C-alpha positions as CSV (number, residue, x, y, z in Angstrom):
1,M,-133.8,55.5,23.6
2,T,-130.8,54.0,25.5
3,I,-127.6,54.5,22.7
4,R,-126.4,51.1,22.3
5,V,-123.0,51.5,19.6
6,R,-120.5,48.0,19.0
7,F,-117.2,47.6,18.2
8,A,-116.6,44.1,16.1
9,P,-113.2,43.4,15.3
10,S,-112.0,40.3,13.5
11,P,-110.0,37.9,15.1
12,T,-107.3,37.5,12.7
13,G,-104.4,39.4,13.7
14,Y,-103.8,42.2,16.2
15,L,-105.7,45.3,16.8
16,H,-104.6,48.0,14.3
17,V,-105.0,51.4,15.2
18,G,-107.7,52.1,12.5
19,G,-109.3,49.7,14.7
20,A,-108.8,51.3,17.8
21,R,-109.8,54.8,16.6
22,T,-113.2,53.0,15.6
23,A,-113.7,51.0,19.3
24,L,-112.6,54.6,20.5
25,F,-115.4,56.3,18.8
26,N,-118.4,54.1,19.4
27,W,-117.0,54.0,23.4
28,L,-117.0,57.9,23.4
29,F,-120.2,58.1,22.0
30,A,-121.7,55.5,24.3
31,R,-119.9,57.3,27.6
32,H,-120.8,60.9,26.6
33,H,-124.5,59.5,26.5
34,E,-124.8,57.4,29.4
35,G,-124.8,54.3,26.3
36,V,-123.9,50.9,26.0
37,F,-120.8,49.8,24.6
38,V,-120.8,46.3,22.8
39,L,-118.0,44.2,22.4
40,R,-118.9,41.6,19.6
41,I,-115.9,39.1,18.1
42,E,-116.7,38.5,14.3
43,D,-114.9,35.3,14.6
44,T,-117.1,33.6,11.0
45,D,-113.5,33.7,9.1
46,R,-112.8,29.6,10.8
47,N,-109.6,30.1,8.5
48,R,-108.1,33.0,9.7
49,S,-109.7,33.4,13.6
50,K,-107.3,32.4,16.0
51,P,-107.7,32.6,20.0
52,E,-104.6,34.3,20.7
53,H,-105.9,37.0,18.4
54,N,-108.6,37.4,20.7
55,E,-106.2,37.5,23.8
56,T,-104.4,40.3,21.5
57,I,-107.0,42.5,20.7
58,L,-109.1,42.5,24.3
59,G,-105.3,43.3,25.8
60,A,-105.1,46.2,23.6
61,L,-108.9,47.7,24.2
62,S,-108.3,47.1,27.8
63,W,-104.7,48.9,27.7
64,L,-106.4,52.1,26.0
65,G,-109.0,51.7,29.2
66,L,-111.8,50.8,26.6
67,D,-114.2,49.2,29.0
68,W,-117.3,47.3,27.1
69,D,-120.6,46.8,29.2
70,E,-121.8,43.5,27.0
71,G,-119.6,41.2,25.8
72,P,-117.6,39.8,24.3
73,F,-119.9,38.0,22.3
74,F,-118.5,35.8,19.3
75,Q,-120.7,35.8,16.4
76,S,-119.8,32.3,15.7
77,D,-122.4,31.4,18.6
78,G,-125.0,33.1,16.1
79,V,-124.8,30.8,13.6
80,D,-127.9,29.0,13.9
81,R,-130.2,32.5,14.0
82,H,-127.8,33.7,11.3
83,R,-129.1,30.4,8.9
84,A,-132.8,31.1,10.4
85,D,-133.0,34.1,9.0
86,A,-131.6,33.3,5.8
87,H,-134.6,30.9,5.4
88,T,-137.1,33.4,6.9
89,L,-135.9,35.6,3.8
90,L,-136.4,32.5,0.8
91,R,-139.5,31.7,2.6
92,E,-140.8,35.3,2.3
93,G,-139.5,35.1,-1.2
94,L,-137.2,37.8,-0.5
95,A,-134.0,35.1,-1.7
96,Y,-133.5,32.6,-3.6
97,R,-131.6,28.9,-3.9
98,D,-128.5,29.7,-6.8
99,F,-127.7,26.5,-8.2
100,T,-125.0,28.2,-10.3
101,T,-121.3,26.9,-10.2
102,A,-118.1,29.2,-9.1
103,E,-117.0,28.1,-12.7
104,E,-120.4,29.3,-14.3
105,L,-120.0,32.5,-12.7
106,A,-116.3,32.8,-13.9
107,R,-117.2,32.1,-17.3
108,A,-119.8,34.6,-17.1
109,R,-118.1,37.0,-15.9
110,E,-115.4,36.8,-18.8
111,A,-118.3,36.7,-21.1
112,G,-120.1,39.5,-19.5
113,K,-117.1,41.6,-19.8
114,G,-118.6,45.5,-20.9
115,D,-122.2,44.1,-19.9
116,E,-123.8,45.6,-16.9
117,S,-126.1,42.9,-16.3
118,H,-123.9,39.7,-16.0
119,H,-124.1,39.9,-12.4
120,R,-127.9,38.9,-12.6
121,L,-127.2,35.5,-14.0
122,P,-127.8,33.7,-10.8
123,R,-131.2,35.4,-10.7
124,R,-131.7,34.6,-14.4
125,R,-131.1,31.3,-13.5
126,A,-133.5,31.0,-10.8
127,E,-136.2,32.7,-12.2
128,A,-135.9,30.0,-15.2
129,L,-136.7,27.0,-13.1
130,A,-139.7,25.0,-12.8
131,A,-142.2,25.7,-9.6
132,G,-141.0,23.6,-6.7
133,E,-137.6,22.7,-8.8
134,A,-135.4,24.7,-6.5
135,E,-136.3,23.0,-3.4
136,E,-136.7,19.4,-4.9
137,R,-133.1,19.7,-6.3
138,A,-131.9,20.9,-2.8
139,E,-134.0,18.2,-0.9
140,R,-132.0,15.9,-2.7
141,G,-129.0,17.4,-1.7
142,E,-127.6,19.3,-4.6
143,A,-125.0,22.0,-3.4
144,H,-126.8,25.7,-3.6
145,A,-126.1,29.2,-1.9
146,I,-129.1,31.3,-0.5
147,R,-128.9,34.8,-2.2
148,F,-130.9,37.9,-0.9
149,L,-133.2,39.1,-3.9
150,V,-132.2,42.8,-4.4
151,P,-134.9,45.2,-4.8
152,D,-135.4,47.3,-7.5
153,G,-135.0,51.7,-7.1
154,E,-132.1,52.9,-4.3
155,T,-131.3,52.9,-0.8
156,V,-131.1,55.9,1.0
157,W,-130.0,56.6,4.6
158,E,-128.6,59.7,6.7
159,D,-125.5,59.3,7.4
160,M,-124.4,61.5,10.3
161,V,-120.8,62.3,9.1
162,H,-121.7,62.3,5.3
163,Q,-124.9,63.2,5.2
164,E,-127.5,62.1,2.3
165,M,-126.3,59.1,0.9
166,R,-127.7,57.6,-1.8
167,F,-127.1,54.3,-3.9
168,Q,-128.4,52.9,-6.6
169,N,-129.6,49.1,-6.0
170,G,-129.2,47.8,-9.7
171,A,-125.6,48.1,-9.2
172,I,-125.7,45.7,-5.9
173,D,-125.1,42.0,-6.5
174,D,-127.9,40.0,-5.1
175,L,-125.6,38.6,-2.7
176,V,-125.5,35.5,-1.1
177,I,-126.3,34.9,2.5
178,L,-125.8,31.3,2.7
179,R,-123.2,30.0,1.3
180,S,-123.8,26.1,-0.2
181,D,-122.0,25.1,3.1
182,G,-124.3,26.4,5.2
183,S,-122.4,29.2,6.8
184,P,-123.6,32.9,6.7
185,T,-121.5,36.0,4.6
186,Y,-120.7,38.9,6.5
187,N,-123.5,41.0,5.6
188,L,-126.3,38.5,6.9
189,A,-124.8,38.2,9.9
190,V,-124.0,41.6,10.6
191,A,-127.3,42.7,10.2
192,S,-128.9,40.3,12.3
193,D,-126.2,40.6,15.0
194,D,-127.0,44.4,15.7
195,A,-131.0,43.4,15.6
196,E,-130.3,40.8,18.2
197,Q,-128.0,43.3,20.4
198,R,-130.0,46.2,19.4
199,I,-128.0,48.5,18.1
200,T,-129.1,51.7,17.3
201,H,-126.1,53.8,16.0
202,V,-123.3,51.7,13.9
203,I,-120.2,54.0,13.4
204,R,-117.2,52.9,11.7
205,G,-114.7,53.9,9.1
206,D,-115.4,55.0,5.7
207,D,-114.1,51.6,4.1
208,H,-117.8,50.7,5.0
209,L,-119.9,52.7,2.8
210,S,-120.2,50.1,0.4
211,N,-121.4,47.7,2.6
212,T,-123.9,49.7,4.2
213,P,-126.9,49.9,1.4
214,K,-126.5,46.2,1.6
215,Q,-127.1,46.1,5.2
216,I,-129.8,48.2,5.3
217,L,-131.5,46.2,2.5
218,M,-131.3,42.9,5.3
219,Y,-132.5,44.9,7.9
220,E,-135.4,45.9,6.1
221,A,-136.5,42.6,4.4
222,L,-135.9,41.2,7.9
223,G,-137.9,43.7,9.3
224,R,-135.6,45.1,11.8
225,P,-135.2,48.7,13.0
226,V,-132.6,50.1,11.1
227,P,-129.4,51.9,13.0
228,M,-128.2,55.4,12.2
229,F,-125.0,55.2,10.6
230,V,-121.5,57.1,11.1
231,H,-118.9,56.6,8.8
232,V,-115.7,58.3,10.4
233,P,-112.5,59.6,8.0
234,M,-109.9,57.4,6.8
235,I,-106.5,57.0,8.4
236,L,-104.0,58.1,6.5
237,G,-99.8,57.6,6.5
238,P,-98.0,61.0,6.0
239,D,-97.4,60.6,2.4
240,G,-101.0,60.3,2.2
241,K,-101.7,56.8,1.6
242,R,-104.0,54.1,3.3
243,L,-101.8,53.7,7.0
244,S,-100.3,50.3,6.5
245,K,-97.2,48.5,7.7
246,R,-94.7,50.5,5.7
247,H,-95.0,53.7,7.9
248,G,-94.2,51.9,10.8
249,A,-96.0,50.1,13.7
250,T,-99.5,50.1,13.1
251,A,-100.7,47.7,16.1
252,V,-101.9,49.0,19.1
253,G,-99.3,46.8,21.3
254,D,-96.8,48.4,19.2
255,Y,-97.3,51.8,20.9
256,E,-97.6,50.0,24.6
257,N,-94.2,48.4,24.3
258,Q,-92.6,51.6,22.8
259,G,-93.7,53.5,25.8
260,F,-96.5,55.5,25.2
261,L,-98.9,55.9,28.0
262,P,-102.9,54.9,27.2
263,E,-104.0,58.4,28.1
264,T,-101.7,59.3,25.0
265,M,-103.3,56.8,22.7
266,V,-106.3,57.7,23.8
267,N,-106.2,61.5,23.3
268,F,-104.1,60.9,19.6
269,L,-106.5,58.8,18.1
270,A,-109.4,60.7,19.6
271,L,-108.3,63.4,17.5
272,L,-107.4,61.4,14.4
273,G,-110.8,62.6,12.6
274,W,-112.5,64.5,15.2
275,S,-112.2,68.1,16.9
276,P,-112.9,68.9,20.1
277,G,-113.3,73.0,19.0
278,E,-111.5,75.9,20.7
279,D,-108.3,74.8,19.4
280,L,-107.8,72.0,21.9
281,E,-105.5,69.5,21.3
282,V,-104.2,67.8,24.6
283,M,-107.1,66.9,26.6
284,P,-107.5,63.9,29.8
285,I,-109.8,61.0,28.9
286,A,-112.2,62.7,30.9
287,E,-112.2,66.0,29.0
288,V,-112.5,63.8,25.7
289,V,-115.8,62.0,26.8
290,Q,-116.9,65.0,28.1
291,R,-116.8,67.1,24.5
292,F,-117.1,64.1,22.2
293,G,-120.0,64.6,19.6
294,V,-120.3,62.9,16.0
295,E,-120.9,66.4,14.9
296,R,-117.6,67.4,14.7
297,V,-116.4,64.0,13.3
298,L,-114.7,65.6,9.6
299,K,-115.5,64.1,6.7
300,K,-111.5,64.6,5.3
301,S,-109.0,61.3,5.9
302,A,-106.9,62.2,9.2
303,V,-103.0,61.5,9.2
304,F,-101.1,59.4,11.6
305,D,-98.7,61.9,12.5
306,L,-96.1,60.4,15.1
307,K,-94.4,63.7,15.7
308,K,-97.6,64.7,16.7
309,L,-97.7,61.6,19.0
310,D,-94.8,62.4,20.4
311,W,-95.3,66.2,21.8
312,L,-98.7,64.9,22.9
313,S,-96.7,62.1,25.2
314,G,-94.8,64.8,26.3
315,Q,-97.1,67.2,27.5
316,H,-99.2,64.1,29.1
317,F,-96.0,62.8,31.0
318,N,-95.5,66.7,32.3
319,A,-99.0,66.8,33.5
320,S,-99.1,63.8,35.4
321,R,-98.2,63.2,39.0
322,A,-95.1,61.6,39.5
323,E,-97.5,59.1,42.2
324,A,-99.2,58.1,38.9
325,L,-96.1,57.8,36.5
326,E,-94.0,55.8,39.0
327,P,-94.8,52.1,38.4
328,A,-94.5,52.4,35.1
329,I,-91.1,54.4,35.3
330,T,-90.0,51.8,38.2
331,N,-90.5,49.1,35.9
332,E,-88.6,50.3,32.6
333,L,-85.9,51.1,35.5
334,V,-86.0,47.8,37.5
335,A,-86.1,45.9,33.8
336,S,-82.6,48.4,32.6
337,G,-81.0,47.1,35.4
338,L,-80.3,50.8,36.7
339,A,-81.7,50.1,39.8
340,T,-83.7,47.8,42.2
341,R,-87.4,48.3,42.8
342,E,-86.3,48.1,47.1
343,Q,-83.1,51.1,46.2
344,L,-86.2,53.3,44.4
345,K,-88.6,52.4,47.1
346,G,-86.4,52.9,50.4
347,R,-85.9,56.6,48.9
348,N,-90.0,57.5,48.2
349,E,-89.7,61.2,48.5
350,W,-86.4,61.5,46.3
351,Y,-87.4,59.3,43.8
352,L,-90.8,61.1,42.9
353,N,-89.0,64.6,42.8
354,L,-86.8,62.7,40.6
355,I,-89.7,61.8,38.0
356,D,-91.2,65.3,38.7
357,L,-87.5,66.8,37.3
358,L,-87.2,63.9,34.4
359,K,-91.2,63.9,32.9
360,T,-90.7,67.6,31.4
361,R,-88.2,65.8,29.1
362,A,-89.5,62.8,28.4
363,R,-91.2,61.5,25.4
364,R,-91.6,57.7,26.0
365,L,-91.4,55.6,29.3
366,P,-87.6,54.6,28.0
367,D,-86.2,57.9,27.9
368,F,-86.7,58.1,31.8
369,V,-83.9,55.2,31.8
370,D,-81.2,57.7,30.3
371,L,-82.7,60.6,32.0
372,A,-82.2,59.2,35.5
373,R,-79.0,57.1,34.8
374,P,-76.8,60.2,36.1
375,F,-79.4,60.4,39.2
376,L,-78.5,56.7,39.9
377,V,-74.7,56.3,39.1
378,N,-72.2,56.5,41.6
379,E,-69.6,56.8,38.3
380,L,-70.6,59.0,35.7
381,E,-70.7,57.4,32.2
382,V,-69.6,60.7,30.4
383,D,-70.7,61.0,26.4
384,P,-67.7,61.3,24.1
385,G,-69.8,63.3,21.7
386,A,-70.8,66.3,24.0
387,V,-67.2,66.2,25.5
388,A,-66.1,66.5,21.6
389,K,-68.3,69.2,21.1
390,Y,-68.3,71.6,24.4
391,W,-64.8,70.9,26.0
392,L,-62.4,70.3,23.2
393,K,-62.7,73.0,20.9
394,S,-61.5,75.2,23.8
395,P,-60.5,73.3,26.4
396,A,-58.6,75.6,28.1
397,E,-61.3,77.9,28.7
398,V,-63.7,75.6,29.4
399,L,-61.0,74.3,32.1
400,E,-60.8,77.9,33.6
401,Q,-64.4,78.1,33.7
402,F,-64.6,74.4,35.7
403,T,-61.9,75.8,37.9
404,T,-63.9,79.3,38.7
405,L,-67.2,77.9,38.9
406,R,-65.6,74.8,41.4
407,T,-64.5,77.5,43.6
408,S,-67.7,80.0,43.7
409,L,-69.9,76.7,43.7
410,E,-68.3,75.6,47.1
411,S,-69.8,78.7,49.4
412,V,-72.9,79.6,47.2
413,D,-76.7,78.9,48.8
414,W,-77.4,75.5,47.3
415,D,-80.6,77.0,46.0
416,L,-82.3,77.4,42.7
417,E,-82.2,81.3,42.7
418,A,-78.7,81.3,44.2
419,L,-77.1,79.0,41.4
420,E,-78.4,80.5,38.4
421,I,-77.7,84.2,39.3
422,L,-74.3,82.7,40.2
423,V,-73.4,80.9,36.8
424,R,-75.6,83.6,34.5
425,D,-73.3,86.4,36.6
426,Y,-70.3,84.5,35.8
427,A,-71.1,84.2,31.7
428,K,-71.6,88.2,32.2
429,E,-68.5,88.2,33.3
430,L,-67.3,86.6,30.8
431,G,-68.8,88.4,28.0
432,V,-70.6,85.0,26.5
433,G,-73.8,84.4,27.0
434,A,-75.1,82.0,29.6
435,G,-75.1,79.1,27.2
436,K,-71.5,78.7,26.5
437,V,-70.8,78.5,30.4
438,I,-74.2,76.1,30.8
439,H,-73.4,73.5,28.3
440,P,-70.0,72.7,29.2
441,L,-71.5,72.7,32.8
442,R,-74.2,70.4,31.8
443,V,-72.0,67.8,30.3
444,A,-69.8,67.8,33.2
445,V,-72.4,67.0,36.0
446,T,-75.3,64.9,34.1
447,G,-72.5,63.3,31.6
448,R,-74.8,64.6,28.1
449,E,-75.9,67.2,26.2
450,M,-79.5,66.9,27.3
451,S,-81.0,67.2,30.6
452,P,-83.7,69.1,32.7
453,G,-82.8,72.3,33.4
454,I,-79.1,73.0,34.6
455,F,-80.1,74.7,37.8
456,E,-82.9,72.2,39.1
457,V,-80.4,69.8,38.0
458,L,-77.5,71.3,40.5
459,V,-80.0,71.0,43.1
460,F,-81.3,67.8,42.7
461,L,-77.8,66.5,42.8
462,G,-76.6,68.5,45.4
463,K,-73.5,70.2,46.5
464,D,-71.3,67.2,47.5
465,T,-72.2,65.3,44.0
466,V,-71.9,68.5,41.7
467,L,-68.5,69.1,42.9
468,A,-66.9,66.0,42.6
469,R,-67.9,65.9,39.2
470,L,-66.8,69.2,38.6
471,D,-63.8,67.6,40.0
472,D,-63.6,65.0,37.5
473,A,-64.0,67.0,34.9
474,I,-61.0,69.4,35.6
475,R,-59.1,65.9,36.1
476,R,-60.4,64.7,32.3
477,L,-59.5,68.3,30.8
478,K,-55.9,68.4,32.4
479,S,-55.1,65.0,31.1
480,Q,-56.2,66.2,27.4
């Protein structure tokens, strides 16, 4: 059997991270088993479905690298089939015409509070009709819906995450499958489409559990194979409530705009409700595909932790080759006005080495703009806060350090080992920790409190630039 799964978003807005996680689990399952990943756009909500939302969803999936094998199919293209399925059920006595108005249903619900059988009103009214009356009223054009006749008993299935699941059919309404305007409802359309597209496994969020018994009944009534079901845990915010806008960005596109790498988002989303085992967290996409299996999907809800996303992002930047990062970083630097594309391409080897130096401290692509600034400007911008923290508490001591270091650096071999020995030995000579020398020096040569390793920075900047910046720092301190 070829495994066939589907992701079926509704084009009523952006691709939420919960939807992206569902798409990812389907894609991973298909790729792991060399199956087929089908993309289906469930666009039958005519009022809310917009073409621009389609583009947003497809763009987000493409950015994540979740390529589909078939589709995108549009649910609206199958409406004739959906209607035919509804009328098949009607002919076979598995559905009935319901002439109850919305007002009558509302009154019945109000009158039937506390009465568990009030939801059977449409069935009781249909059963009370004389033979052939429903067909006659329909032929006269009287508005009516078609309802599925929910059988007695219970619906049981083996969920691949939750194991055996049981729903009492008596608690399920005779669901409308065709509205009075002739449009199909969700559960009929889904079952019809899944059968048409030969879906073998339905992987979706726990919030769809209540739909599953209805759809199983629909598959069975239509004589179609029932797929396997995999219901994955919900994604919660740090406060334990369902993830929403109050927790921050929830659209996949927002994370792209914030400068995360797609492989970081894939890695992060994969860990929301799935464990690869062996305490693994940082994985390239190929390894996630190789390890993925629904047997390690968790039952408990997952927590969307931005701190973990930032940490994972840093790990992916650090593990990436400079050549792979270069196009995106170049776009950031050019957009910021810090450099032109020609300037960067003209120093290709130097630029790639700079990326390798900076990537160890980056968490998002915009970080590279700030990190690269000391290496791309002629006139250094010095952070007043860093000056106050590391220079001005003891300006005379710092001035003496810079003056001494300036002399020593002029004659040292300009390599990593020699520079580190010089600075650390000088700190020992002063009887202070190395940080007491390194932190003021970092501010002098980079203008800020944080940077990649100071000795790597000194080597990369080169002797002339470092000495010139120390001279400038000495002038600043003398003018205090």
